[in-house]
N, C-alpha and C positions, 0 to 999 in steps of 0.2 A: 568331463567337467564342463558344466555349464558357466558362461559369464555370467549370465544374468545383470540386472540394472547397476548393482555395486560394483561390480567387474567392468561394466561400460563406462560408468564415473572413474573408477582409476586409470581406464585405461587411457580416455579422454585426457585426464590432468594430465598424465606423462605425454600423450602427444602434444598438448600445448605449451607445457612447459620446456619442451625439447624440438618445437619447430622450428626453429631454424636449423637443427641440424637433422630432421628426418626427411628421409627421401620415400617414403610410404606412397606407393600407387594405387595398391590393390589392397581393401580390407575385408575382409569375409567373415560375417559375425550370423551367418545364419545357422538356426538352431541352436539358439544358446539363451530361450526364456527371457528377452529384452523387451520391455514392455515401454510405456509411455515415458516413463519416468526415464529410464535408460535412451528411449530415442531422445528425450529433449536434451541430455547431455552431449549425445553425440550430433546433434545439430547444432550448439555452441561450439563445439570442435573444428565442425564441417566450418564455420564462418571466418574462422582464424588460419587453417590449412590450406597451405600454398601448393601442396601435391599430389592429396590424394584425388585420382581419377573414375576410380571404380570402385562403390561401396555396397555390400549384399548385405541385409538384412531378410533375408526369407525367412520363413516359416518362426516366427517370433509371434510375441500377443502384442504390437503395434498396434495403434486404436486410431482414434480424432484427433487427441490432444498432441502424439508423436508425430502422426502424420502432419499438423498443422505447425510443430515445431520445425521440419525438417522442410516442409514449403518455404517458411520463414529463412531459411539458411539459403536457398537453393540462388536467389538473384544476386547473394552477397559475393558464394565463391564464382571464380570463375576458371577453375579447373576440373571440377567433379561433372562427369560427362555421363555416367553411367548408375541407376540407384536401383536396385532390387528390392522390390518391399513384397513379392509375392506371398502367400498363404500368410497373411496377417490379419488384424480385426479389423482393419478401416473401413468406414461406411461412407455414406454420400458426403458427409460435411467435410472428413476429411481427403475427400477426390476432390471436391470444388476448391478447398485450399491447396491442393497441389496443382491444379489447372489453371489457378490464378497466376500460380510461379510461373509456370512455364511460358506461359504468355508474358511473361514479364521480359522486354528485351535483354535486361541485363544476367539472364539466365542461359547457363551453358549447357543443361543438362541434354543429350541429344536421344539418351536412352530409358525408358523407367518402366518397370516392370509393374503389374499390378492383379495380375492372374489370380484367383483362389482365394481372393478378398470375399469370404462367402456371403457377409452381412452387407455388403455394396450393392446395391443394385444397379440397373441398366440407365438410372440417371447417372448416378457417378459416375460409371465407365463411360457415357455418352459426354460428359464434359472431359473427361480424361483424354479422346479420341480426339472430339473436336479443339480441345489446346493443342495438340500436335499439327491437327491439320493446318490449324491457323499459323501457326510456326513454321510449315511450309510455305504458305501462300504468301507471307512476308519476303520470303527471297524469291518470289514472282510477281504475281498481279497484284496483290496486296499492296509490296512495298513499291510499287509502281504510282499506287494512288496515295498512297500516304506520303510520298516526295512529291506527286504535284500539289496536295492541299501543303507542304510544307514551303515549297520552294516557288510555286508557281500561284498560290493563292486559289485556287479553283481546282474542279474535281470532274473529270470526263464522267459519262454515263457506265451504269458498273453494270456489264453483261452477264457477270459469273454471280451462280446462286451464293448468297451469302449464309451463313450461322450467325449465332450471337456473340462468336467470339471475335470474328472480324469485324461484326457491326460496331461492337464495343470498343476493339481499337479504332477504327473508323472517327468514330462521337469524340474520344480523347482528343484526337488531332485536330477534328473542327472545332471542339473547345479552346483548343489552347492556339490554334494559328487562324483562326475566325477569317475563312478565305470567303471572299465574296460572291456567294452562292444563291441565286434566286429560287433555286429547285433541286431536290434531288429524289433519286429514285434506289430502293431497297426493295430485294425480293429473296426469296428462298425459303424452304418447308422448314430448314433448323432454326429459323429466328420464331423465337417463343419471348412470349411475355417480358422475360428478364433482360432479351435485347432490347426490344422497344420501351421499357420503363427506364434505360440507360439515355437511349434516344430521347425521349421525353425530358430527363433530368438534365442532361448535358446541352443539349441542343436546343429545342424547342421553348423551355422554359427561359433558359438563359439567355436566350436571343442573340446567342453567338455569331450568327451568320443571320443575312437579311431574308430568311425564309419565307418564300410565298406561296409554295407549290409543293406540296409532299405526296409523292406516292410510295405505297406499299402495297405487296403482293405477294401470291402465296406465300405467306405465312401461317404461324399457327400462335401468332399473338392472342386471340381469343377477347373474351369481355376485359381481363385486367389488363392488356395492353391499350383497347379502346380508353377503358379508366384512366390510363397514364399518360395518355395523349390529350384525352377532355379537361385532367387537371392542368397539364403541362399548356394548355391555351388559354387559360385563365390569365399566363401570363406574358402572352404572343399576340400582339396586334397587327402584325404583317401578315399572318398565313390567310391567303385566298382563296386555294384550294387543296381540298384534303379527299385523297383517294385510299381507301382502305380495299381493295377487292381480295376477295378469296382470304381472309382472314380467320374466318373462323368465329365469326362476329355473332351473338345472339339478340333476343329482345332486350337483356340486360345490357350489353354493351349500347345497343341502339339507344337505351334509356339514358346513359353515361352523355353520349355525344348528343342528345336532344337537350340536355340541360346546357352544354356548355354552349350550342347554337344559339340560345337566347341571350347568352351573355359575351359572343364576340361579335360585335355589328360589321368586322371586315369579310366574313365568311362566306364566298360567293358560290364554291360548286362542291358538293357533298357526293363522291361518288363510293357504292356498299355493293359492288358487282358480287354476285356470286358469295354470297355468307349464307347465314341461317335465323335471319329475320323475320319474324312473324309477325301476326296481325298487330298484337300491342306494340310492339317496338315502333313497325310503322307508322301508326296512330299517333304514336308522342313525338316521331320526327315531322310528323304535317304539323303537327298542333304548334310544334315550337316555330316551326318555319311560318303557317299561314293564319296561325290563329291571331286576332288583336292584341298585343300590338305584334303586326306584320314584322316580318325581319328585313330591315332596310336595305340589303345586300345582295341576300342569296337568289340565284338565279336557276341552277339546274340542280337536280335531286336524282339519281340512278340507284333504283332499286332491284334491277336485274337480275334475276335468277338467284330469288328468294323463296321465303315460302308465303307468301302473301295471297288472303282467299278476298272473297267479296268484304268479308268483315271490317276490313284492314280502310275500306271505303266510305263507310257507312255515317261515320261524324262530321263527312269533310263537305265543307260550303265553296270552298274556292281554294284555287291552285296557287291564286295569287302570293307572293310578289313573283313564283316561278316563271320562268320561259320554258324552261326544259325537265318533259318529266318523262323517264324511262321506268317501265314496269313490264319488260319483257320476261318471258320464262317464268312465271307464276304460277298461280291455281286461279285465277280469275275468269267469273263466268258470264253469262249474258247478263245479270244481274249487277256484276260488277260494271258493266258496259252502261248498262242506265244509269247509275250512279256517276259515272266520268261524265255521260253527256250531261246531269246535274249540276256537275262541278264543273264542267267546261262551260257552260253556259255564262258563268261568275269569273271566268277567267282571260279577260280579254288580253292580257298580255301573253299569255300559252303560244308557244311559237312552233315547239315540238312534242308530240305524245307517241312514244313507240310502244305498242302491247303485244308485240308477236310471241309465239310461243305460249298462249293461255287456254283455256278451256272456251273459250268464245265460239259461238256458231258465227259464219257470214251475215245472217241475218241480225247479230248482236254489234255486230262493228260495223254494218252499214248504217243501223239507227245511231249509233253513237256518231258516226262522222257526219249526220247531217247537223248534230247540232254545235259542233267544233268553232271557234273562230275561224274568220274565211282565209287568214293567211296562215293557218297553223298546217305544218308538216305532219301526218298521220301516218303511222305504221303500222299494219295489224299484222301482216305476215299473212301465210294458210293457216284459216282458220278450219274448224270442224264445220261440216257442212249442218245446214238445218235441221 
């Protein structure tokens, strides 16, 4: 005999009506043809049940709606510690809702089984795994950081590699407690555009902390993350340094950033090291900084370790107002060296120019060096022989 959705409803009504008399600790409803409707009824029961600790719903037909209902009940129930959803029909959306519930400080769940939900992809599974890692981190290093924000109104440099869940948790605390932080550094390959969008919305655009310097390193934020930060900077006039190194930004992301450069007069330093920016992206950045009207405060641009060729410089006349230009580890040749020489002649404030690791010969770098302003520190590295 299978319980089904109707049977699940009757069971829940009985448990709710006799909740004060019930001492039920374990409820196994596996293989009972329970779908979203039945799972929703069970979620309502969980919200008011004060004794149930283990609930097994394996091998039913529960989908996203049922998973979402159960997720909504988890932060309310303080007793349930184990939930088995193995072998259902939960997809990524349901996994996301469950992950969000697990990250809630009020959730007491210790074990969640989600294997063999065949319609769930690696995206959903990763979100669930990351949620439990975040829970574990809250008991150790992440918990210490959150307490620093709450009690001391500051945050030490974070040496651990973050994921989206940890970053979102930190951003929420920054938004609530508003510590006096002039700079923050976040890094981690598990940070995606989702975590960066939260940082942009909760911290940068809200001006909840006096953030002047932002350093993001080794993330998967990509162009969507660059777009989120650019949009947030429309509402932030404190930022002077923006470093987005190894963040998978392409020409599209560089275009977003160039638009905000024109509209943010406070920005002084932009570091885009080790991304995937090509000629068109570099041209837009140079134009935003150096074309009339020139940017009033920008002094440093780092485009090292990207995909720049000689074409990135062909439309340039001057590096003004830049004092530091870093173009190492790209694909510039001697033709690019000639363009740099012409540009440098019109850049009297240029103080540092670095181009190591390009495709210039020694002859090309020597010719360039002849035309640099007298006080410019020039680094060419080991170039190919002429």
